[in-house]
C-alpha positions in Angstrom: 123.8 129.0 122.2 124.8 125.4 121.8 121.1 124.2 121.9 120.3 126.6 119.0 123.3 125.4 117.0 122.2 121.7 117.5 118.7 122.5 116.5 120.0 124.3 113.3 122.1 121.2 112.4 119.1 118.9 112.9 116.9 121.1 110.8 119.5 121.3 108.1 120.0 117.6 107.9 116.3 117.0 107.8 116.0 119.4 104.9 118.9 117.7 103.0 117.3 114.2 103.6 113.9 115.4 102.4 115.4 117.1 99.4 117.1 113.8 98.5 113.8 111.9 98.9 112.2 114.4 96.5 115.1 114.2 94.0 115.5 110.4 94.0 112.1 109.0 95.1 109.5 111.5 93.9 110.8 112.4 90.5 108.1 110.6 88.5 105.2 111.5 90.8 102.9 114.6 91.3 105.1 115.7 94.3 108.3 116.1 92.2 108.1 119.9 92.4 106.5 120.0 95.9 107.9 122.0 98.8 109.4 120.2 101.8 106.4 121.2 103.9 104.0 119.7 101.4 105.9 116.5 101.2 106.0 116.3 105.0 102.3 116.9 105.3 101.1 114.6 102.5 103.5 111.6 102.9 105.0 111.6 106.4 102.2 112.9 108.6 99.8 110.0 108.0 98.4 107.4 110.3 99.9 104.0 109.6 100.6 100.8 111.5 104.3 100.1 111.5 105.4 96.5 112.1 109.1 95.9 112.6 110.6 92.4 112.4 114.1 91.2 112.1 114.1 91.2 108.3 111.6 93.8 107.2 109.6 96.8 108.1 105.9 96.8 107.1 103.6 99.8 106.7 99.9 99.2 106.9 98.0 102.3 105.7 94.3 102.8 105.6 92.7 102.0 102.3 91.4 105.6 102.1 94.9 107.2 102.2 94.9 109.5 99.1 98.7 109.3 98.6 99.3 105.6 99.2 100.3 105.0 95.6 102.8 107.9 95.7 104.3 106.6 98.9 104.7 103.1 97.3 106.3 104.6 94.2 108.7 106.6 96.4 109.6 103.5 98.4 110.3 101.5 95.3 112.4 104.3 93.7 114.5 104.7 96.9 115.0 101.0 97.2 116.3 100.8 93.7 118.7 103.8 94.3 
């Protein structure tokens, strides 16, 4: 019973976070009205090289990534918010 409750809390928090990303970061993009599953599939389930240093996090995406501009716009909008 407790494991199911914890899983429900995690799923609820993930949905709230993804909804906030859509509301704040994707409002001027093509994914402004997309469902959470579509946003997850097109923006978060991509192959990228993540480099973490003390001061910054860098994402190196393939040049053929179709949603690279949308991802950059969302990062800029979330950074400004």
